[in-house]
N, C-alpha and C positions, 0 to 999 in steps of 0.2 A: 383130264383137262376139259373134256366136254361137259362133265358134271359141274366143274368150277364155273364155266361160262354160263351155264344154265342157272346156277344159283345166283350168280352176279346179276343176271337179267331179272330174275324174280325179285331180288332185293331192291334193285333200282326201280322196278315197276311199283313195288310196295311203297317205297319212299315218295315217289311222285304222287301216288294216290293219297297218301297220308297228307302231303303238303296241300293238295287240292281240297281235301276234306277240311283241314284246319283253316285254310283261308276262306272257305265258304262259310264256316261257322262265324268267323270274325265279321264278315260282310253282313250276315243276318243280324248279328248283335248290334252292329253299327246302325243299321236301318231301324231296328227296334228302339234303340236309344234316341234316334232322331224323332220318331213318332211320339215317344213319351215326352220329350222336351217340347214338342209342338203342342201337345195336349195340355201340358202344364202351363205353358205360356198363354194359351187360350183361356184356361180356367182362372188363371191369376188375375185377369182383368176384372173379374167379378168381386174380388176381395174389397172389403170396405164400401161396397155399393149396396143399395137397397135391394131387397128380394124381388121387387117389381121388375128390375132389370133382368133377373133370371126368367121370370114369367114372360117377359117380352121376347127374350131370346129362345127359350125352350118350350114355352107354353105352360099349361098347368102341370104341376108335378104328378108323377105316378104314385108317389107315397109321401106322406108327411109324418114325422115322428116327433112328438114333444119330448123334451129332456126332462126326465123325472128328477125332482129336487132342485131344478134350476129355476130361474125367474120365469114367470108366465110369458108365453109368446116365443120363447127360445126353442130350438129343436133342429131337426134335419129336414131338408127337402131333397127328395130323391127322384131322379129321372132314369128311366130304363128304356133302352132301345136295342135293336138288333141290326147288325150289318154283316152280310155274308154268313148268317147263321150264328154269329158270335155275339153274346150278350154284352152290352155296354151299360155300365151303371155309374152315374155321376151323382155324388152326394155333396150337399152344401150345408154347412153348419150356420145356423141363423141365431143371432142374439135377440134379446128382448126388445131391441129397438128396430128389428127387421133388417139389420145389416148382415151381410155375408162375412163371417169371421174365419171360415175354413172350408176346405173342399177335399174330395178324393175322387179318384177315377179308376175303374177296373174294366179292362177289355175294350177300351175306346181307342179308335184310331181314325 
């Protein structure tokens, strides 16, 4: 009987710890999703705008990459920064008329 009660307490403790762990993971995932949505909303405002708006907002790019085989003037503008030691890279696709036609973001929050 004593062993049965001890096993029951161990199982209950394990289930409680498992529940706490799983709910913590869900909270972290929700926060990560919120940060990603906020970043996406922020970068979306530059779509179909001139690249001058990017330069006004972020300064001169860290890298520029022309698109091979594409019309002259098109390419990527890349901004790189660090926050809390984590590298943030924002890339913007520019067309031949200097308009932003796409973007991507890695590690930015």
